PDB file of N, H, CA, C and O in Angstrom:
ATOM      1  N   MET A   1      53.074 122.109 173.767  1.00  0.00           N
ATOM      2  CA  MET A   1      52.996 122.542 175.144  1.00  0.00           C
ATOM      3  C   MET A   1      52.998 121.309 176.039  1.00  0.00           C
ATOM      4  O   MET A   1      52.312 120.322 175.771  1.00  0.00           O
ATOM      5  N   LYS A   2      53.767 121.389 177.083  1.00  0.00           N
ATOM      6  H   LYS A   2      54.323 122.191 177.300  1.00  0.00           H
ATOM      7  CA  LYS A   2      53.835 120.301 178.047  1.00  0.00           C
ATOM      8  C   LYS A   2      53.566 120.874 179.438  1.00  0.00           C
ATOM      9  O   LYS A   2      54.239 121.810 179.870  1.00  0.00           O
ATOM     10  N   VAL A   3      52.576 120.306 180.140  1.00  0.00           N
ATOM     11  H   VAL A   3      52.030 119.545 179.790  1.00  0.00           H
ATOM     12  CA  VAL A   3      52.261 120.756 181.495  1.00  0.00           C
ATOM     13  C   VAL A   3      53.266 120.135 182.450  1.00  0.00           C
ATOM     14  O   VAL A   3      53.373 118.913 182.548  1.00  0.00           O
ATOM     15  N   ILE A   4      53.998 120.983 183.150  1.00  0.00           N
ATOM     16  H   ILE A   4      53.910 121.976 183.071  1.00  0.00           H
ATOM     17  CA  ILE A   4      55.011 120.533 184.108  1.00  0.00           C
ATOM     18  C   ILE A   4      54.387 120.349 185.495  1.00  0.00           C
ATOM     19  O   ILE A   4      54.667 119.370 186.188  1.00  0.00           O
ATOM     20  N   LYS A   5      53.536 121.308 185.890  1.00  0.00           N
ATOM     21  H   LYS A   5      53.309 122.103 185.327  1.00  0.00           H
ATOM     22  CA  LYS A   5      52.932 121.267 187.214  1.00  0.00           C
ATOM     23  C   LYS A   5      51.542 121.895 187.138  1.00  0.00           C
ATOM     24  O   LYS A   5      51.374 122.932 186.497  1.00  0.00           O
ATOM     25  N   ASP A   6      50.553 121.292 187.775  1.00  0.00           N
ATOM     26  H   ASP A   6      50.690 120.449 188.296  1.00  0.00           H
ATOM     27  CA  ASP A   6      49.194 121.816 187.822  1.00  0.00           C
ATOM     28  C   ASP A   6      48.689 121.649 189.244  1.00  0.00           C
ATOM     29  O   ASP A   6      48.489 120.526 189.708  1.00  0.00           O
ATOM     30  N   PHE A   7      48.482 122.762 189.938  1.00  0.00           N
ATOM     31  H   PHE A   7      48.644 123.674 189.561  1.00  0.00           H
ATOM     32  CA  PHE A   7      48.114 122.722 191.348  1.00  0.00           C
ATOM     33  C   PHE A   7      46.938 123.664 191.586  1.00  0.00           C
ATOM     34  O   PHE A   7      46.967 124.813 191.146  1.00  0.00           O
ATOM     35  N   THR A   8      45.890 123.180 192.288  1.00  0.00           N
ATOM     36  H   THR A   8      45.867 122.247 192.646  1.00  0.00           H
ATOM     37  CA  THR A   8      44.740 124.007 192.645  1.00  0.00           C
ATOM     38  C   THR A   8      44.666 124.134 194.154  1.00  0.00           C
ATOM     39  O   THR A   8      44.616 123.136 194.873  1.00  0.00           O
ATOM     40  N   ARG A   9      44.660 125.389 194.632  1.00  0.00           N
ATOM     41  H   ARG A   9      44.700 126.200 194.048  1.00  0.00           H
ATOM     42  CA  ARG A   9      44.560 125.631 196.069  1.00  0.00           C
ATOM     43  C   ARG A   9      43.131 125.411 196.538  1.00  0.00           C
ATOM     44  O   ARG A   9      42.219 125.271 195.723  1.00  0.00           O
ATOM     45  N   LYS A  10      42.936 125.381 197.855  1.00  0.00           N
ATOM     46  H   LYS A  10      43.676 125.496 198.517  1.00  0.00           H
ATOM     47  CA  LYS A  10      41.610 125.179 198.435  1.00  0.00           C
ATOM     48  C   LYS A  10      40.647 126.297 198.055  1.00  0.00           C
ATOM     49  O   LYS A  10      39.441 126.071 197.957  1.00  0.00           O
ATOM     50  N   ASP A  11      41.174 127.512 197.840  1.00  0.00           N
ATOM     51  H   ASP A  11      42.154 127.697 197.920  1.00  0.00           H
ATOM     52  CA  ASP A  11      40.304 128.643 197.494  1.00  0.00           C
ATOM     53  C   ASP A  11      39.994 128.718 195.995  1.00  0.00           C
ATOM     54  O   ASP A  11      39.355 129.668 195.543  1.00  0.00           O
ATOM     55  N   GLY A  12      40.442 127.724 195.222  1.00  0.00           N
ATOM     56  H   GLY A  12      40.962 126.952 195.589  1.00  0.00           H
ATOM     57  CA  GLY A  12      40.133 127.658 193.800  1.00  0.00           C
ATOM     58  C   GLY A  12      41.163 128.280 192.883  1.00  0.00           C
ATOM     59  O   GLY A  12      41.058 128.156 191.663  1.00  0.00           O
ATOM     60  N   ILE A  13      42.160 128.952 193.448  1.00  0.00           N
ATOM     61  H   ILE A  13      42.245 129.053 194.440  1.00  0.00           H
ATOM     62  CA  ILE A  13      43.222 129.554 192.636  1.00  0.00           C
ATOM     63  C   ILE A  13      44.090 128.431 192.082  1.00  0.00           C
ATOM     64  O   ILE A  13      44.503 127.531 192.813  1.00  0.00           O
ATOM     65  N   ARG A  14      44.356 128.497 190.797  1.00  0.00           N
ATOM     66  H   ARG A  14      44.021 129.229 190.204  1.00  0.00           H
ATOM     67  CA  ARG A  14      45.109 127.443 190.120  1.00  0.00           C
ATOM     68  C   ARG A  14      46.469 127.968 189.673  1.00  0.00           C
ATOM     69  O   ARG A  14      46.571 129.063 189.122  1.00  0.00           O
ATOM     70  N   THR A  15      47.506 127.182 189.915  1.00  0.00           N
ATOM     71  H   THR A  15      47.424 126.292 190.363  1.00  0.00           H
ATOM     72  CA  THR A  15      48.861 127.503 189.465  1.00  0.00           C
ATOM     73  C   THR A  15      49.298 126.415 188.491  1.00  0.00           C
ATOM     74  O   THR A  15      49.319 125.233 188.835  1.00  0.00           O
ATOM     75  N   VAL A  16      49.647 126.826 187.270  1.00  0.00           N
ATOM     76  H   VAL A  16      49.629 127.786 186.990  1.00  0.00           H
ATOM     77  CA  VAL A  16      50.050 125.881 186.233  1.00  0.00           C
ATOM     78  C   VAL A  16      51.397 126.312 185.677  1.00  0.00           C
ATOM     79  O   VAL A  16      51.578 127.469 185.300  1.00  0.00           O
ATOM     80  N   THR A  17      52.338 125.384 185.627  1.00  0.00           N
ATOM     81  H   THR A  17      52.191 124.443 185.933  1.00  0.00           H
ATOM     82  CA  THR A  17      53.638 125.626 185.022  1.00  0.00           C
ATOM     83  C   THR A  17      53.692 124.819 183.731  1.00  0.00           C
ATOM     84  O   THR A  17      53.473 123.608 183.743  1.00  0.00           O
ATOM     85  N   VAL A  18      53.985 125.497 182.607  1.00  0.00           N
ATOM     86  H   VAL A  18      54.162 126.481 182.597  1.00  0.00           H
ATOM     87  CA  VAL A  18      54.013 124.822 181.317  1.00  0.00           C
ATOM     88  C   VAL A  18      55.331 125.077 180.601  1.00  0.00           C
ATOM     89  O   VAL A  18      56.020 126.065 180.856  1.00  0.00           O
ATOM     90  N   GLN A  19      55.660 124.161 179.700  1.00  0.00           N
ATOM     91  H   GLN A  19      55.099 123.359 179.493  1.00  0.00           H
ATOM     92  CA  GLN A  19      56.842 124.292 178.859  1.00  0.00           C
ATOM     93  C   GLN A  19      56.343 124.441 177.421  1.00  0.00           C
ATOM     94  O   GLN A  19      55.620 123.578 176.923  1.00  0.00           O
ATOM     95  N   LEU A  20      56.729 125.537 176.750  1.00  0.00           N
ATOM     96  H   LEU A  20      57.316 126.238 177.154  1.00  0.00           H
ATOM     97  CA  LEU A  20      56.276 125.807 175.394  1.00  0.00           C
ATOM     98  C   LEU A  20      57.366 125.495 174.385  1.00  0.00           C
ATOM     99  O   LEU A  20      58.536 125.803 174.610  1.00  0.00           O
ATOM    100  N   ALA A  21      56.981 124.883 173.274  1.00  0.00           N
ATOM    101  H   ALA A  21      56.031 124.632 173.091  1.00  0.00           H
ATOM    102  CA  ALA A  21      57.921 124.622 172.183  1.00  0.00           C
ATOM    103  C   ALA A  21      58.151 125.919 171.415  1.00  0.00           C
ATOM    104  O   ALA A  21      57.392 126.876 171.568  1.00  0.00           O
ATOM    105  N   ALA A  22      59.174 125.952 170.608  1.00  0.00           N
ATOM    106  H   ALA A  22      59.790 125.174 170.484  1.00  0.00           H
ATOM    107  CA  ALA A  22      59.463 127.120 169.788  1.00  0.00           C
ATOM    108  C   ALA A  22      58.255 127.415 168.894  1.00  0.00           C
ATOM    109  O   ALA A  22      57.718 126.511 168.254  1.00  0.00           O
ATOM    110  N   GLY A  23      57.837 128.667 168.854  1.00  0.00           N
ATOM    111  H   GLY A  23      58.273 129.401 169.374  1.00  0.00           H
ATOM    112  CA  GLY A  23      56.707 129.063 168.021  1.00  0.00           C
ATOM    113  C   GLY A  23      55.355 128.959 168.701  1.00  0.00           C
ATOM    114  O   GLY A  23      54.363 129.428 168.143  1.00  0.00           O
ATOM    115  N   GLU A  24      55.273 128.364 169.888  1.00  0.00           N
ATOM    116  H   GLU A  24      56.078 127.984 170.342  1.00  0.00           H
ATOM    117  CA  GLU A  24      54.003 128.260 170.608  1.00  0.00           C
ATOM    118  C   GLU A  24      53.796 129.508 171.457  1.00  0.00           C
ATOM    119  O   GLU A  24      54.749 130.115 171.943  1.00  0.00           O
ATOM    120  N   LYS A  25      52.529 129.875 171.625  1.00  0.00           N
ATOM    121  H   LYS A  25      51.754 129.381 171.230  1.00  0.00           H
ATOM    122  CA  LYS A  25      52.151 130.986 172.493  1.00  0.00           C
ATOM    123  C   LYS A  25      51.066 130.489 173.438  1.00  0.00           C
ATOM    124  O   LYS A  25      50.323 129.564 173.111  1.00  0.00           O
ATOM    125  N   LEU A  26      50.982 131.096 174.589  1.00  0.00           N
ATOM    126  H   LEU A  26      51.585 131.848 174.854  1.00  0.00           H
ATOM    127  CA  LEU A  26      49.995 130.699 175.585  1.00  0.00           C
ATOM    128  C   LEU A  26      48.998 131.839 175.767  1.00  0.00           C
ATOM    129  O   LEU A  26      49.389 132.985 175.991  1.00  0.00           O
ATOM    130  N   MET A  27      47.704 131.516 175.670  1.00  0.00           N
ATOM    131  H   MET A  27      47.387 130.586 175.488  1.00  0.00           H
ATOM    132  CA  MET A  27      46.651 132.509 175.848  1.00  0.00           C
ATOM    133  C   MET A  27      45.654 131.997 176.871  1.00  0.00           C
ATOM    134  O   MET A  27      45.498 130.787 177.039  1.00  0.00           O
ATOM    135  N   VAL A  28      44.982 132.909 177.553  1.00  0.00           N
ATOM    136  H   VAL A  28      45.109 133.891 177.416  1.00  0.00           H
ATOM    137  CA  VAL A  28      44.008 132.550 178.570  1.00  0.00           C
ATOM    138  C   VAL A  28      42.649 133.103 178.156  1.00  0.00           C
ATOM    139  O   VAL A  28      42.543 134.255 177.735  1.00  0.00           O
ATOM    140  N   PHE A  29      41.605 132.275 178.276  1.00  0.00           N
ATOM    141  H   PHE A  29      41.691 131.339 178.618  1.00  0.00           H
ATOM    142  CA  PHE A  29      40.251 132.691 177.913  1.00  0.00           C
ATOM    143  C   PHE A  29      39.298 132.362 179.051  1.00  0.00           C
ATOM    144  O   PHE A  29      39.447 131.344 179.727  1.00  0.00           O
ATOM    145  N   LYS A  30      38.315 133.237 179.255  1.00  0.00           N
ATOM    146  H   LYS A  30      38.194 134.063 178.706  1.00  0.00           H
ATOM    147  CA  LYS A  30      37.243 132.977 180.219  1.00  0.00           C
ATOM    148  C   LYS A  30      36.030 132.527 179.429  1.00  0.00           C
ATOM    149  O   LYS A  30      35.665 133.150 178.433  1.00  0.00           O
ATOM    150  N   GLU A  31      35.398 131.435 179.875  1.00  0.00           N
ATOM    151  H   GLU A  31      35.694 130.928 180.684  1.00  0.00           H
ATOM    152  CA  GLU A  31      34.254 130.874 179.153  1.00  0.00           C
ATOM    153  C   GLU A  31      33.110 131.865 179.004  1.00  0.00           C
ATOM    154  O   GLU A  31      32.426 131.867 177.980  1.00  0.00           O
ATOM    155  N   ASP A  32      32.890 132.715 180.020  1.00  0.00           N
ATOM    156  H   ASP A  32      33.446 132.713 180.851  1.00  0.00           H
ATOM    157  CA  ASP A  32      31.741 133.622 179.996  1.00  0.00           C
ATOM    158  C   ASP A  32      32.079 135.016 179.463  1.00  0.00           C
ATOM    159  O   ASP A  32      31.303 135.950 179.662  1.00  0.00           O
ATOM    160  N   SER A  33      33.213 135.170 178.794  1.00  0.00           N
ATOM    161  H   SER A  33      33.844 134.411 178.632  1.00  0.00           H
ATOM    162  CA  SER A  33      33.605 136.447 178.194  1.00  0.00           C
ATOM    163  C   SER A  33      33.551 136.339 176.675  1.00  0.00           C
ATOM    164  O   SER A  33      33.405 135.248 176.124  1.00  0.00           O
ATOM    165  N   TYR A  34      33.672 137.492 176.001  1.00  0.00           N
ATOM    166  H   TYR A  34      33.791 138.378 176.449  1.00  0.00           H
ATOM    167  CA  TYR A  34      33.633 137.533 174.544  1.00  0.00           C
ATOM    168  C   TYR A  34      34.925 138.124 174.012  1.00  0.00           C
ATOM    169  O   TYR A  34      35.515 139.007 174.634  1.00  0.00           O
ATOM    170  N   TYR A  35      35.369 137.630 172.845  1.00  0.00           N
ATOM    171  H   TYR A  35      34.889 136.913 172.339  1.00  0.00           H
ATOM    172  CA  TYR A  35      36.646 138.039 172.272  1.00  0.00           C
ATOM    173  C   TYR A  35      36.485 138.373 170.799  1.00  0.00           C
ATOM    174  O   TYR A  35      35.784 137.676 170.064  1.00  0.00           O
ATOM    175  N   ARG A  36      37.152 139.464 170.368  1.00  0.00           N
ATOM    176  H   ARG A  36      37.721 140.030 170.964  1.00  0.00           H
ATOM    177  CA  ARG A  36      37.143 139.838 168.966  1.00  0.00           C
ATOM    178  C   ARG A  36      38.312 139.127 168.284  1.00  0.00           C
ATOM    179  O   ARG A  36      39.458 139.238 168.719  1.00  0.00           O
ATOM    180  N   LEU A  37      38.009 138.400 167.219  1.00  0.00           N
ATOM    181  H   LEU A  37      37.078 138.309 166.865  1.00  0.00           H
ATOM    182  CA  LEU A  37      39.052 137.692 166.487  1.00  0.00           C
ATOM    183  C   LEU A  37      39.932 138.691 165.757  1.00  0.00           C
ATOM    184  O   LEU A  37      39.464 139.751 165.343  1.00  0.00           O
ATOM    185  N   GLY A  38      41.189 138.360 165.601  1.00  0.00           N
ATOM    186  H   GLY A  38      41.569 137.498 165.937  1.00  0.00           H
ATOM    187  CA  GLY A  38      42.143 139.269 164.990  1.00  0.00           C
ATOM    188  C   GLY A  38      42.121 139.233 163.474  1.00  0.00           C
ATOM    189  O   GLY A  38      41.306 138.547 162.858  1.00  0.00           O
ATOM    190  N   GLY A  39      43.024 139.979 162.901  1.00  0.00           N
ATOM    191  H   GLY A  39      43.686 140.536 163.402  1.00  0.00           H
ATOM    192  CA  GLY A  39      43.156 140.011 161.446  1.00  0.00           C
ATOM    193  C   GLY A  39      41.974 140.686 160.784  1.00  0.00           C
ATOM    194  O   GLY A  39      41.424 141.651 161.315  1.00  0.00           O
ATOM    195  N   GLN A  40      41.589 140.190 159.650  1.00  0.00           N
ATOM    196  H   GLN A  40      42.036 139.405 159.219  1.00  0.00           H
ATOM    197  CA  GLN A  40      40.511 140.796 158.872  1.00  0.00           C
ATOM    198  C   GLN A  40      39.138 140.258 159.252  1.00  0.00           C
ATOM    199  O   GLN A  40      38.134 140.697 158.691  1.00  0.00           O
ATOM    200  N   LEU A  41      39.069 139.317 160.192  1.00  0.00           N
ATOM    201  H   LEU A  41      39.885 138.961 160.648  1.00  0.00           H
ATOM    202  CA  LEU A  41      37.788 138.701 160.549  1.00  0.00           C
ATOM    203  C   LEU A  41      36.876 139.654 161.304  1.00  0.00           C
ATOM    204  O   LEU A  41      35.713 139.822 160.935  1.00  0.00           O
ATOM    205  N   ASP A  42      37.390 140.277 162.354  1.00  0.00           N
ATOM    206  H   ASP A  42      38.334 140.141 162.654  1.00  0.00           H
ATOM    207  CA  ASP A  42      36.646 141.242 163.166  1.00  0.00           C
ATOM    208  C   ASP A  42      35.362 140.660 163.757  1.00  0.00           C
ATOM    209  O   ASP A  42      34.473 141.422 164.137  1.00  0.00           O
ATOM    210  N   ASP A  43      35.239 139.328 163.847  1.00  0.00           N
ATOM    211  H   ASP A  43      35.961 138.709 163.538  1.00  0.00           H
ATOM    212  CA  ASP A  43      34.076 138.698 164.467  1.00  0.00           C
ATOM    213  C   ASP A  43      34.272 138.645 165.980  1.00  0.00           C
ATOM    214  O   ASP A  43      35.400 138.604 166.470  1.00  0.00           O
ATOM    215  N   VAL A  44      33.162 138.646 166.708  1.00  0.00           N
ATOM    216  H   VAL A  44      32.245 138.679 166.310  1.00  0.00           H
ATOM    217  CA  VAL A  44      33.204 138.497 168.164  1.00  0.00           C
ATOM    218  C   VAL A  44      32.606 137.142 168.502  1.00  0.00           C
ATOM    219  O   VAL A  44      31.506 136.813 168.057  1.00  0.00           O
ATOM    220  N   VAL A  45      33.342 136.347 169.299  1.00  0.00           N
ATOM    221  H   VAL A  45      34.235 136.614 169.660  1.00  0.00           H
ATOM    222  CA  VAL A  45      32.875 135.014 169.690  1.00  0.00           C
ATOM    223  C   VAL A  45      33.019 134.840 171.194  1.00  0.00           C
ATOM    224  O   VAL A  45      33.828 135.507 171.839  1.00  0.00           O
ATOM    225  N   GLY A  46      32.220 133.930 171.739  1.00  0.00           N
ATOM    226  H   GLY A  46      31.563 133.388 171.215  1.00  0.00           H
ATOM    227  CA  GLY A  46      32.291 133.625 173.161  1.00  0.00           C
ATOM    228  C   GLY A  46      33.548 132.839 173.485  1.00  0.00           C
ATOM    229  O   GLY A  46      34.040 132.070 172.660  1.00  0.00           O
ATOM    230  N   GLY A  47      34.062 133.033 174.681  1.00  0.00           N
ATOM    231  H   GLY A  47      33.662 133.658 175.352  1.00  0.00           H
ATOM    232  CA  GLY A  47      35.252 132.318 175.107  1.00  0.00           C
ATOM    233  C   GLY A  47      35.095 130.814 175.018  1.00  0.00           C
ATOM    234  O   GLY A  47      36.050 130.103 174.706  1.00  0.00           O
ATOM    235  N   TYR A  48      33.877 130.319 175.294  1.00  0.00           N
ATOM    236  H   TYR A  48      33.101 130.897 175.547  1.00  0.00           H
ATOM    237  CA  TYR A  48      33.643 128.876 175.230  1.00  0.00           C
ATOM    238  C   TYR A  48      33.869 128.339 173.815  1.00  0.00           C
ATOM    239  O   TYR A  48      34.281 127.189 173.659  1.00  0.00           O
ATOM    240  N   CYS A  49      33.611 129.140 172.791  1.00  0.00           N
ATOM    241  H   CYS A  49      33.277 130.074 172.919  1.00  0.00           H
ATOM    242  CA  CYS A  49      33.845 128.702 171.405  1.00  0.00           C
ATOM    243  C   CYS A  49      35.335 128.479 171.156  1.00  0.00           C
ATOM    244  O   CYS A  49      35.725 127.522 170.487  1.00  0.00           O
ATOM    245  N   ILE A  50      36.154 129.364 171.695  1.00  0.00           N
ATOM    246  H   ILE A  50      35.837 130.142 172.238  1.00  0.00           H
ATOM    247  CA  ILE A  50      37.600 129.244 171.511  1.00  0.00           C
ATOM    248  C   ILE A  50      38.137 128.085 172.333  1.00  0.00           C
ATOM    249  O   ILE A  50      38.977 127.321 171.856  1.00  0.00           O
ATOM    250  N   ILE A  51      37.662 127.947 173.564  1.00  0.00           N
ATOM    251  H   ILE A  51      36.980 128.568 173.951  1.00  0.00           H
ATOM    252  CA  ILE A  51      38.131 126.890 174.454  1.00  0.00           C
ATOM    253  C   ILE A  51      37.812 125.513 173.880  1.00  0.00           C
ATOM    254  O   ILE A  51      38.620 124.591 173.997  1.00  0.00           O
ATOM    255  N   GLU A  52      36.622 125.365 173.252  1.00  0.00           N
ATOM    256  H   GLU A  52      35.967 126.114 173.157  1.00  0.00           H
ATOM    257  CA  GLU A  52      36.213 124.081 172.694  1.00  0.00           C
ATOM    258  C   GLU A  52      36.819 123.822 171.316  1.00  0.00           C
ATOM    259  O   GLU A  52      36.619 122.750 170.745  1.00  0.00           O
ATOM    260  N   GLY A  53      37.555 124.790 170.780  1.00  0.00           N
ATOM    261  H   GLY A  53      37.717 125.661 171.244  1.00  0.00           H
ATOM    262  CA  GLY A  53      38.148 124.643 169.454  1.00  0.00           C
ATOM    263  C   GLY A  53      39.242 123.580 169.430  1.00  0.00           C
ATOM    264  O   GLY A  53      39.808 123.229 170.466  1.00  0.00           O
ATOM    265  N   GLU A  54      39.526 123.079 168.246  1.00  0.00           N
ATOM    266  H   GLU A  54      39.067 123.363 167.405  1.00  0.00           H
ATOM    267  CA  GLU A  54      40.564 122.069 168.074  1.00  0.00           C
ATOM    268  C   GLU A  54      41.581 122.554 167.048  1.00  0.00           C
ATOM    269  O   GLU A  54      41.236 123.306 166.136  1.00  0.00           O
ATOM    270  N   ARG A  55      42.805 122.134 167.192  1.00  0.00           N
ATOM    271  H   ARG A  55      43.085 121.524 167.932  1.00  0.00           H
ATOM    272  CA  ARG A  55      43.854 122.491 166.253  1.00  0.00           C
ATOM    273  C   ARG A  55      43.651 121.713 164.952  1.00  0.00           C
ATOM    274  O   ARG A  55      43.404 120.507 164.976  1.00  0.00           O
ATOM    275  N   VAL A  56      43.756 122.406 163.821  1.00  0.00           N
ATOM    276  H   VAL A  56      43.956 123.386 163.802  1.00  0.00           H
ATOM    277  CA  VAL A  56      43.598 121.778 162.515  1.00  0.00           C
ATOM    278  C   VAL A  56      44.704 122.252 161.575  1.00  0.00           C
ATOM    279  O   VAL A  56      45.370 123.255 161.829  1.00  0.00           O
ATOM    280  N   VAL A  57      44.883 121.516 160.496  1.00  0.00           N
ATOM    281  H   VAL A  57      44.342 120.701 160.289  1.00  0.00           H
ATOM    282  CA  VAL A  57      45.843 121.898 159.453  1.00  0.00           C
ATOM    283  C   VAL A  57      45.143 121.781 158.098  1.00  0.00           C
ATOM    284  O   VAL A  57      44.197 121.008 157.944  1.00  0.00           O
ATOM    285  N   TRP A  58      45.615 122.553 157.119  1.00  0.00           N
ATOM    286  H   TRP A  58      46.383 123.181 157.244  1.00  0.00           H
ATOM    287  CA  TRP A  58      45.040 122.513 155.787  1.00  0.00           C
ATOM    288  C   TRP A  58      45.661 121.373 155.001  1.00  0.00           C
ATOM    289  O   TRP A  58      46.884 121.304 154.879  1.00  0.00           O
ATOM    290  N   CYS A  59      44.835 120.471 154.460  1.00  0.00           N
ATOM    291  H   CYS A  59      43.841 120.528 154.558  1.00  0.00           H
ATOM    292  CA  CYS A  59      45.312 119.362 153.638  1.00  0.00           C
ATOM    293  C   CYS A  59      45.199 119.784 152.182  1.00  0.00           C
ATOM    294  O   CYS A  59      44.096 119.928 151.654  1.00  0.00           O
ATOM    295  N   SER A  60      46.337 119.982 151.537  1.00  0.00           N
ATOM    296  H   SER A  60      47.233 119.865 151.965  1.00  0.00           H
ATOM    297  CA  SER A  60      46.322 120.446 150.151  1.00  0.00           C
ATOM    298  C   SER A  60      45.869 119.352 149.178  1.00  0.00           C
ATOM    299  O   SER A  60      45.468 119.656 148.055  1.00  0.00           O
ATOM    300  N   ILE A  61      45.927 118.103 149.591  1.00  0.00           N
ATOM    301  H   ILE A  61      46.252 117.856 150.504  1.00  0.00           H
ATOM    302  CA  ILE A  61      45.476 117.008 148.737  1.00  0.00           C
ATOM    303  C   ILE A  61      43.947 116.926 148.734  1.00  0.00           C
ATOM    304  O   ILE A  61      43.322 116.870 147.675  1.00  0.00           O
ATOM    305  N   GLU A  62      43.346 116.918 149.949  1.00  0.00           N
ATOM    306  H   GLU A  62      43.854 116.963 150.809  1.00  0.00           H
ATOM    307  CA  GLU A  62      41.888 116.825 150.044  1.00  0.00           C
ATOM    308  C   GLU A  62      41.195 118.198 149.943  1.00  0.00           C
ATOM    309  O   GLU A  62      39.975 118.277 149.797  1.00  0.00           O
ATOM    310  N   GLN A  63      41.992 119.274 150.024  1.00  0.00           N
ATOM    311  H   GLN A  63      42.983 119.210 150.143  1.00  0.00           H
ATOM    312  CA  GLN A  63      41.471 120.641 149.972  1.00  0.00           C
ATOM    313  C   GLN A  63      40.425 120.902 151.061  1.00  0.00           C
ATOM    314  O   GLN A  63      39.333 121.405 150.796  1.00  0.00           O
ATOM    315  N   LYS A  64      40.802 120.536 152.315  1.00  0.00           N
ATOM    316  H   LYS A  64      41.689 120.126 152.530  1.00  0.00           H
ATOM    317  CA  LYS A  64      39.928 120.798 153.454  1.00  0.00           C
ATOM    318  C   LYS A  64      40.756 120.824 154.737  1.00  0.00           C
ATOM    319  O   LYS A  64      41.901 120.375 154.763  1.00  0.00           O
ATOM    320  N   TRP A  65      40.153 121.360 155.798  1.00  0.00           N
ATOM    321  H   TRP A  65      39.222 121.725 155.776  1.00  0.00           H
ATOM    322  CA  TRP A  65      40.798 121.382 157.099  1.00  0.00           C
ATOM    323  C   TRP A  65      40.667 120.021 157.755  1.00  0.00           C
ATOM    324  O   TRP A  65      39.582 119.440 157.757  1.00  0.00           O
ATOM    325  N   THR A  66      41.755 119.499 158.314  1.00  0.00           N
ATOM    326  H   THR A  66      42.637 119.971 158.313  1.00  0.00           H
ATOM    327  CA  THR A  66      41.746 118.192 158.977  1.00  0.00           C
ATOM    328  C   THR A  66      42.321 118.321 160.374  1.00  0.00           C
ATOM    329  O   THR A  66      43.159 119.184 160.634  1.00  0.00           O
ATOM    330  N   ASP A  67      41.865 117.452 161.277  1.00  0.00           N
ATOM    331  H   ASP A  67      41.185 116.750 161.066  1.00  0.00           H
ATOM    332  CA  ASP A  67      42.379 117.449 162.650  1.00  0.00           C
ATOM    333  C   ASP A  67      43.832 117.022 162.682  1.00  0.00           C
ATOM    334  O   ASP A  67      44.284 116.233 161.852  1.00  0.00           O
ATOM    335  N   VAL A  68      44.555 117.555 163.654  1.00  0.00           N
ATOM    336  H   VAL A  68      44.188 118.196 164.328  1.00  0.00           H
ATOM    337  CA  VAL A  68      45.968 117.202 163.808  1.00  0.00           C
ATOM    338  C   VAL A  68      46.078 115.914 164.576  1.00  0.00           C
ATOM    339  O   VAL A  68      47.184 115.433 164.820  1.00  0.00           O
TER     340      VAL A  68
END
């Protein structure tokens, strides 16, 4: 994802224009809301948990999740 334009008006409304690579999706989360995770997890977590999350990949050599 590449941010092309990020503008905040005086009233706090924010306009952001982004460019997404193939396979990327854009989602919006509110810090003070709760979200049910998809798939078989069915857990509910706070938006702040998702916002503070980091992208990771599985390392088959070390057999653990590592930062990208």
